[in-house]
C-alpha positions in Angstrom: -2.5 6.6 -69.2 -5.8 4.9 -68.7 -6.4 1.9 -70.6 -10.2 -0.1 -71.1 -10.1 -3.7 -70.0 -11.6 -6.3 -71.9 -14.9 -8.2 -70.4 -12.9 -11.5 -69.2 -9.9 -9.9 -68.2 -12.2 -7.5 -65.8 -14.4 -10.2 -64.7 -11.0 -12.4 -63.6 -9.8 -9.7 -61.8 -13.2 -9.5 -60.1 -13.4 -12.9 -59.3 -10.2 -13.5 -57.8 -11.0 -10.5 -55.7 -14.3 -11.9 -54.7 -12.8 -15.2 -53.8 -9.9 -13.6 -51.7 -12.6 -11.5 -49.9 -15.0 -14.5 -49.1 -11.8 -16.3 -48.0 -11.1 -13.2 -45.7 -14.8 -13.0 -45.0 -15.3 -16.6 -44.0 -11.7 -16.2 -41.5 -13.4 -13.5 -40.0 -17.2 -15.2 -39.4 -16.1 -18.7 -38.7 -13.8 -17.6 -35.3 -16.4 -14.7 -34.7 -19.2 -17.3 -34.2 -17.1 -19.8 -32.3 -16.3 -16.9 -29.9 -20.0 -15.2 -29.5 -22.4 -18.5 -30.5 -25.4 -18.4 -31.5 -26.9 -15.6 -29.6 -24.2 -13.2 -29.7 -24.1 -13.8 -33.8 -27.4 -12.9 -33.6 -26.8 -9.5 -32.3 -24.4 -9.5 -34.8 -26.5 -10.3 -37.6 -29.0 -7.9 -36.6 -27.0 -4.9 -37.3 -25.8 -6.7 -40.6 -29.8 -7.2 -41.5 -30.2 -3.0 -41.3 -26.8 -2.2 -42.9 -27.7 -4.9 -45.9 -30.6 -2.9 -47.7 -28.6 0.3 -47.3 -25.3 -1.0 -48.4 -27.2 -2.1 -51.2 -28.3 1.5 -52.1 -24.8 2.4 -52.1 -22.1 0.0 -53.2 -24.4 -2.0 -55.6 -26.9 0.3 -56.6 -25.1 3.7 -56.7 -21.9 1.9 -58.3 -24.0 0.5 -61.0 -25.6 3.8 -61.7 -22.1 5.4 -62.1 -20.7 3.3 -64.1 -23.5 3.1 -66.8 -23.5 7.1 -66.5 -19.6 7.1 -66.9 -19.3 4.3 -69.7 -21.7 6.3 -72.1 -19.9 9.5 -71.6 -16.6 7.6 -72.4 -17.9 6.1 -75.3 -18.4 9.1 -77.0 -15.0 10.3 -75.5 -16.9 13.3 -73.8 -14.3 13.4 -71.0 -14.9 16.7 -69.7 -18.3 14.9 -69.0 -16.9 11.5 -67.5 -14.8 14.3 -64.7 -18.1 16.4 -64.2 -20.3 13.2 -63.6 -17.5 11.5 -61.0 -17.7 15.5 -59.0 -21.5 15.3 -58.9 -21.7 12.0 -57.8 -18.9 12.7 -54.9 -21.2 15.5 -54.0 -24.5 14.0 -54.3 -23.7 10.1 -52.8 -21.5 12.3 -50.0 -24.9 14.1 -48.9 -26.9 10.8 -49.0 -24.6 9.0 -47.2 -24.6 11.5 -44.3 -28.5 11.3 -44.5 -28.4 7.6 -44.1 -26.1 7.4 -41.4 -28.6 9.9 -39.6 -31.7 7.8 -40.3 -29.6 4.8 -39.2 -28.7 6.4 -35.7 -32.0 7.4 -35.5 -34.1 4.4 -35.7 -31.4 2.0 -34.4 -33.6 1.7 -30.9 -36.6 1.3 -32.5 -35.8 -1.3 -34.9 -33.8 -3.2 -32.0 -36.7 -3.0 -29.7 -39.8 -3.4 -32.3 -38.4 -5.0 -35.1 -36.0 -7.8 -34.4 -37.2 -8.1 -30.7 -33.4 -7.8 -29.3 -32.6 -4.6 -27.2 -29.5 -5.0 -26.6 -28.7 -5.5 -30.3 -28.9 -1.3 -30.2 -24.9 -0.9 -29.8 -24.2 -3.0 -32.6 -26.7 -1.1 -34.7 -25.2 2.1 -33.8 -21.6 1.1 -34.4 -22.7 0.2 -38.1 -24.1 3.5 -38.4 -21.6 5.3 -40.3 -20.3 2.5 -42.6 -23.4 3.8 -44.6 -21.5 6.9 -45.6 -18.3 5.4 -46.5 -20.3 2.8 -48.5 -21.6 5.9 -50.5 -18.4 7.4 -51.3 -16.7 3.9 -52.2 -19.5 3.6 -54.4 -18.8 6.8 -56.7 -14.9 5.6 -56.9 -15.6 2.2 -57.6 -18.3 2.8 -60.4 -16.4 5.6 -62.4 -13.5 2.8 -62.9 -16.0 -0.1 -63.7 -17.8 2.9 -66.2 -14.3 3.2 -67.6 -14.1 -0.7 -67.7 -11.0 -0.8 -65.8 -12.0 -3.7 -62.8 -8.6 -3.3 -61.0 -9.7 -0.6 -57.9 -13.0 -2.4 -57.2 -11.0 -5.7 -57.1 -8.2 -4.4 -54.9 -10.4 -2.4 -52.7 -12.7 -5.0 -52.3 -9.3 -7.2 -51.2 -8.2 -4.6 -48.8 -11.6 -4.0 -47.4 -12.0 -7.7 -46.9 -8.4 -8.0 -45.2 -9.3 -4.7 -43.0 -12.5 -6.6 -41.3 -11.1 -9.6 -40.6 -8.3 -7.9 -38.5 -10.0 -4.8 -36.9 -13.1 -7.0 -36.1 -11.4 -9.7 -34.6 -9.2 -7.7 -32.6 -12.0 -5.4 -31.4 -14.1 -8.2 -29.9 -11.3 -9.7 -28.3 -10.3 -6.4 -26.9 -14.0 -5.9 -25.2 -13.9 -9.6 -24.1 -10.7 -9.4 -22.2 -11.7 -5.9 -20.9 -15.2 -6.2 -19.6 -14.5 -4.2 -16.4 -14.0 -0.9 -19.0 -16.6 -1.4 -21.3 -19.5 -2.8 -18.6 -19.0 1.0 -16.9 -20.8 2.1 -19.8 -23.9 0.4 -20.2 -26.5 -0.9 -17.6 -25.6 -3.8 -16.0 -28.2 -6.4 -17.3 -26.6 -6.0 -20.7 -24.9 -8.9 -22.0 -21.0 -9.2 -22.7 -21.7 -10.9 -25.7 -23.7 -7.7 -26.9 -21.0 -5.6 -26.4 -18.6 -8.2 -28.1 -20.7 -8.1 -31.1 -20.7 -4.7 -31.3 -17.0 -4.5 -30.8 -16.6 -6.8 -34.0 -19.4 -4.5 -36.1 -16.9 -1.6 -35.1 -14.3 -3.3 -37.0 -16.6 -3.5 -40.3 -17.3 0.0 -40.2 -13.7 0.8 -39.8 -13.1 -1.6 -43.0 -15.2 0.1 -45.2 -13.4 3.7 -44.3 -10.3 2.0 -45.3 -11.8 0.2 -48.7 -12.9 3.9 -49.3 -9.2 5.0 -48.9 -7.3 2.5 -50.9 -10.1 3.6 -54.2 -8.7 7.4 -53.6 -5.1 6.1 -53.6 -5.6 4.7 -57.0 -6.6 7.9 -58.8 -3.2 9.0 -58.1 -1.2 7.6 -60.7 -0.6 9.3 -64.1 -1.5 6.0 -65.8 -4.9 6.8 -64.3 -5.4 10.0 -66.0 -7.8 10.6 -68.7 -7.3 12.1 -72.3 -7.7 15.8 -72.1 -10.7 17.3 -73.9 -11.8 20.2 -75.2 -15.7 20.3 -75.4 -17.6 21.2 -72.4 -19.2 19.6 -69.9 -23.1 20.2 -69.1 -24.2 22.0 -66.2 -24.2 20.4 -62.8 -27.8 20.4 -62.8 -28.1 18.0 -65.9 -25.3 15.8 -64.9 -27.1 15.1 -61.4 -30.6 14.7 -63.2 -28.9 12.0 -65.3 -27.4 10.4 -62.6 -30.7 10.3 -60.5 -32.9 8.7 -63.9 -30.1 6.0 -64.0 -29.9 5.3 -60.0 -33.4 5.2 -59.0 -34.3 2.0 -61.0 -31.1 0.4 -60.1 -30.8 0.9 -56.6 -34.3 0.5 -56.5 -33.4 -3.3 -57.6 -30.6 -3.5 -55.3 -32.5 -2.6 -52.3 -35.3 -5.2 -53.6 -32.5 -8.0 -53.8 -31.8 -7.3 -50.3 -35.0 -7.7 -49.0 -34.8 -11.3 -48.2 -32.0 -10.8 -45.5 -34.2 -8.2 -44.2 -37.5 -10.1 -44.1 -35.7 -13.0 -42.2 -34.5 -10.4 -39.7 -38.0 -9.3 -39.1 -39.8 -12.6 -39.2 -37.9 -15.5 -38.0 -37.4 -14.5 -34.5 -41.2 -13.7 -34.2 -42.3 -16.8 -36.0 -39.9 -18.8 -33.8 -41.0 -17.5 -30.8 -44.7 -18.1 -31.9 -43.7 -22.0 -32.4 -42.1 -22.4 -29.3 -44.9 -21.5 -27.1 -47.3 -22.9 -29.1 -45.7 -26.4 -29.8 -42.6 -26.9 -27.5 -43.1 -31.0 -27.6 -43.2 -31.2 -31.4 -40.2 -28.3 -31.6 -38.2 -30.0 -28.9 -38.3 -33.3 -31.3 -37.5 -31.3 -34.1 -34.4 -29.7 -32.8 -33.5 -30.9 -29.3 -33.0 -29.5 -26.0 -32.3 -26.0 -27.3 -36.0 -25.6 -27.9 -36.8 -25.0 -24.3 -34.1 -22.2 -24.1 -35.5 -18.6 -23.8 -32.8 -17.2 -26.3 -34.1 -20.0 -28.8 -35.5 -17.4 -31.3 -32.0 -15.7 -31.0 -30.1 -18.9 -31.2 -31.9 -20.1 -34.1 -31.7 -16.7 -36.3 -28.0 -16.1 -35.5 -27.2 -19.8 -36.5 -28.9 -19.1 -39.4 -27.5 -15.9 -40.7 -24.4 -16.4 -38.9 -23.5 -19.6 -40.3 -25.4 -21.4 -43.0 -26.1 -18.0 -44.8 -22.5 -17.5 -44.8 -21.6 -20.5 -46.2 -24.2 -19.8 -48.6 -23.1 -16.6 -49.9 -19.7 -17.4 -50.6 -20.3 -18.6 -54.3 -22.6 -16.2 -55.0 -20.9 -13.1 -53.9 -17.9 -14.2 -56.6 -20.4 -14.8 -59.4 -21.8 -11.6 -58.9 -18.6 -10.2 -59.9 -19.6 -10.9 -63.4 -22.2 -9.0 -63.6 -19.7 -6.0 -63.0 -17.8 -6.3 -66.5 -21.1 -7.8 -68.3 -22.9 -4.3 -67.6 -20.9 -2.1 -70.2 -20.3 -4.7 -72.6 -24.1 -5.4 -72.8 -24.7 -1.8 -73.1 -22.5 -1.4 -76.0 -24.0 -4.0 -77.5 -27.5 -2.6 -77.1 -26.4 0.6 -78.5 -25.5 -0.9 -81.7 -28.4 -3.2 -81.4 -26.4 -5.8 -82.0 -29.2 -8.8 -80.6 -27.1 -12.0 -81.8 -24.1 -10.9 -80.0 -25.9 -10.0 -76.8 -27.3 -13.4 -76.7 -23.6 -14.5 -77.4 -23.1 -12.6 -74.3 -25.9 -13.8 -72.0 -24.6 -17.3 -72.7 -20.9 -16.8 -72.0 -22.1 -15.1 -68.5 -24.4 -17.8 -67.9 -22.0 -20.5 -68.4 -19.3 -18.8 -66.4 -21.3 -18.4 -63.5 -22.6 -22.0 -63.7 -19.1 -22.8 -64.3 -18.7 -22.3 -60.0 -22.2 -22.7 -59.4 -23.2 -26.4 -60.0 -20.1 -28.1 -58.7 -20.2 -26.1 -55.2 -23.7 -26.8 -54.9 -23.6 -30.4 -55.4 -20.4 -30.8 -53.0 -22.1 -28.6 -50.0 -25.1 -30.7 -50.7 -22.9 -34.1 -50.0 -20.7 -32.8 -47.4 -23.2 -29.8 -45.5 -22.8 -31.5 -42.2 -18.9 -32.4 -42.3 -18.5 -28.9 -43.4 -20.1 -27.4 -41.0 -18.8 -29.6 -37.9 -15.2 -28.6 -39.5 -15.7 -24.9 -39.5 -17.7 -24.9 -36.1 -16.2 -27.5 -33.6 -17.1 -25.5 -30.5 -20.5 -25.5 -31.5 -21.9 -28.5 -32.3 -25.7 -28.0 -31.5 -25.2 -24.8 -34.1 -23.5 -27.0 -36.3 -26.4 -29.4 -37.0 -28.7 -26.7 -37.2 -26.8 -24.8 -39.7 -26.2 -27.9 -42.0 -29.8 -28.9 -42.6 -30.3 -24.9 -43.0 -27.5 -25.0 -45.8 -29.3 -27.9 -47.3 -32.6 -25.9 -47.7 -30.7 -23.1 -49.4 -28.9 -24.9 -51.9 -31.3 -24.8 -54.8 -31.5 -21.0 -54.2 -27.6 -20.7 -54.5 -27.8 -21.9 -57.9 -30.4 -19.4 -59.4 -28.8 -16.6 -57.4 -25.8 -17.4 -59.2 -27.5 -17.6 -62.5 -29.8 -14.3 -62.1 -27.6 -11.7 -60.5 -25.4 -11.3 -63.6 -28.4 -11.5 -65.6 -30.0 -8.8 -63.9 -26.7 -6.8 -64.6 -27.3 -7.2 -68.3 -30.8 -6.0 -68.0 -29.8 -3.1 -66.1 -27.0 -2.6 -69.0 -29.5 -2.4 -71.6 -31.8 0.4 -70.0 -34.2 -1.9 -68.3 -33.3 -1.5 -65.0 -36.8 -1.5 -63.6 -37.3 -5.2 -64.9 -35.2 -6.8 -62.2 -37.1 -4.6 -59.5 -40.4 -6.2 -60.8 -39.0 -9.5 -61.0 -37.4 -9.5 -57.5 -40.6 -8.1 -56.0 -42.6 -11.1 -56.9 -39.8 -13.2 -55.5 -39.6 -11.0 -52.2 -43.2 -11.3 -51.5 -43.0 -15.4 -51.9 -40.7 -15.1 -49.7 -42.1 -13.4 -47.2 -45.3 -15.7 -47.6 -42.7 -18.7 -47.1 -41.2 -17.4 -43.8 -44.7 -17.0 -42.6 -46.0 -20.2 -43.5 -42.7 -23.0 -43.1 -41.0 -21.4 -39.9 -44.1 -21.8 -37.8 -44.4 -25.4 -38.6 -42.3 -27.4 -36.1 -41.5 -29.7 -38.6 -40.1 -27.0 -41.0 -38.6 -24.5 -38.4 -34.9 -23.5 -39.7 -35.2 -24.9 -43.0 -38.6 -23.1 -43.5 -36.2 -19.9 -44.5 -34.2 -22.0 -46.4 -36.9 -23.2 -48.7 -38.7 -19.4 -49.1 -35.1 -18.2 -50.3 -35.0 -20.7 -52.6 -38.3 -20.4 -54.0 -37.7 -16.7 -54.5 -34.5 -17.2 -56.3 -35.9 -19.8 -58.5 -38.9 -17.3 -59.6 -36.3 -14.4 -60.2 -34.0 -16.4 -62.6 -37.4 -17.4 -64.5 -38.6 -14.2 -65.2 -35.6 -12.6 -65.9 -34.7 -15.1 -68.3 -38.1 -14.5 -69.7 -37.5 -10.8 -70.1 -34.1 -11.3 -71.5 -35.4 -13.6 -74.4 -38.4 -11.0 -75.0 -35.2 -8.6 -75.6 -33.4 -10.1 -77.6 -36.1 -11.6 -80.0 -34.4 -14.8 -80.4 -33.6 -18.2 -78.2 -30.6 -17.9 -75.7 -29.5 -21.3 -76.5 -28.6 -21.6 -72.4 -29.2 -25.5 -72.8 -26.4 -26.1 -75.1 -24.0 -24.3 -72.8 -25.7 -25.7 -69.5 -26.1 -29.3 -70.1 -22.3 -30.4 -70.3 -21.7 -28.3 -67.1 -24.7 -30.0 -65.1 -23.5 -33.5 -65.9 -19.9 -32.9 -64.6 -21.5 -31.2 -61.8 -23.5 -34.3 -61.1 -20.9 -36.7 -61.1 -18.3 -34.3 -59.1 -21.2 -34.9 -56.9 -21.6 -38.6 -57.0 -18.2 -39.0 -56.6 -17.5 -37.1 -53.3 -20.8 -38.9 -52.3 -19.0 -42.0 -52.9 -15.5 -41.4 -51.1 -17.8 -40.1 -48.2 -19.9 -43.1 -47.6 -16.8 -45.7 -48.4 -15.0 -44.6 -44.9 -11.5 -43.9 -46.3 -9.5 -42.4 -43.8 -12.4 -42.2 -41.5 -15.4 -39.7 -40.5 -13.2 -36.9 -39.7 -11.3 -34.2 -41.8 -9.1 -36.5 -43.5 -12.2 -37.9 -45.6 -14.2 -35.0 -46.0 -10.8 -33.3 -47.8 -10.4 -36.6 -49.7 -14.3 -36.3 -50.6 -13.8 -32.5 -51.7 -10.5 -33.7 -53.6 -12.4 -36.5 -55.5 -15.1 -34.3 -56.4 -12.9 -31.5 -58.1 -11.0 -33.9 -59.7 -13.9 -35.4 -61.6 -15.2 -32.3 -62.6 -12.3 -31.1 -63.7 -11.6 -34.0 -66.0 -15.4 -33.5 -67.2 -14.5 -29.7 -68.2 -11.3 -30.7 -70.1 -13.7 -32.7 -72.5 -16.0 -30.0 -73.0 -13.6 -26.8 -72.2 -14.0 -25.0 -75.7 -17.9 -24.9 -75.2 -17.3 -22.8 -72.0 -14.9 -20.4 -73.6 -15.9 -16.7 -74.3 -17.3 -17.1 -78.3 -15.9 -15.6 -81.1 -18.9 -13.5 -81.6 -18.5 -12.1 -78.3 -15.0 -11.9 -78.6 -15.5 -9.9 -81.8 -18.2 -7.4 -80.4 -16.5 -6.4 -77.0 -13.2 -5.3 -78.3 -10.0 -5.2 -76.1 -9.3 -1.5 -76.3 -10.8 1.8 -76.4 
């Protein structure tokens, strides 16, 4: 029989799964970048840039909406309603997925030609379109189990999907490169092989989303996944769909707005880089070197920024964001009981858990950004230099993002899903203005997009904290939780910098690994001194029961 999980147990499953998925994702992106280079990754990233806002509607927005609706019905033990919600969500999201696939196929050519100015990226855009359907179908299954506070299906499907993407994506990319005589006969002769290889990698990504959906379906076949029987009649399907839409629209809009930063980069970076290349060629050459004279410079820099710097940047937020999936049902229960003190304690625990990972990772990457890029992208030294500078400009935003996203989930859990949309809308506007202003300056160039991203997420975090304090009507007391972690991260960063500058084991891989190890040891020693302050509070353990 199905059992409910505690917040921390569910978070542990999700965090472990996210770490595994991101490790596999890095194992996919890093060799793919070494194979395709900056230009090829520009084609690949163009497809991802179109998919991310669409995927935000399905994977993030719809799963959160289904989870919230299911959790409310399960709390009242309305099991017939829970089953009806799952059926209605499957029908609605399946239709939505088909519609999104059609729109992406129709919009692929105009998007490639007039938005990203990369006509050859259209093949990758066609390949990514079916992923929208499988994303919607997967969102229903994940949201259903998350609403029942069983995070295992989401965790397992995420890891399996990442493994499938690694294997299938690299396999199809290498197959295209090894058989150009087969694939090139179906396209015009002027299409570069790197664009077709990028499309092959994207097909692997699409197939992996189908694998993730099948994995979720298989979980529901066991006896232990069955719900209790219920004599209560389920409401009409029309009422179920209306309730889903009522929750889905603001949550999905919030997820869509959140992912607009990548879409803004896609729409503005290459255009602004082409402008600065035409107007300030000499100043640009002084800033980035001889690559500034290449006609492929905009695609080269955009592919480096998104395929290398943003890949490393997203590693930690993708893990801490998993806290939000477990935080949402617990926050909803606390809010239903009007337990504001318990909600404040819950916010402290979630923020502390996110900061526990975000702060030391940011400090370590700040010190070792260039070494990390050189280590991961040895065959692409020009891209590695640019990516290291871009990564440092993104790091303040990484801390803000790690803290903000789980808190946005809490706002959704307490019925204020429109607030994250408004907050992120302000941040995205600043991101757009920052890109347009900074990227056109030769002195900033590639780091301009990173600075604008950091400002965007900093504003988001500040506004979200303001609204949470307003909702709880009391101080959140976050400084007491964050100060020891900040001091520990500062000492971790200092230790890594000391080892790096000492030149122990030279300047290669050995010195980099030793610096990482030294920082980790110092940070763990600091945590040992304040460990109790970072455990879940007694209030939260009492307010979020272990079992149904």
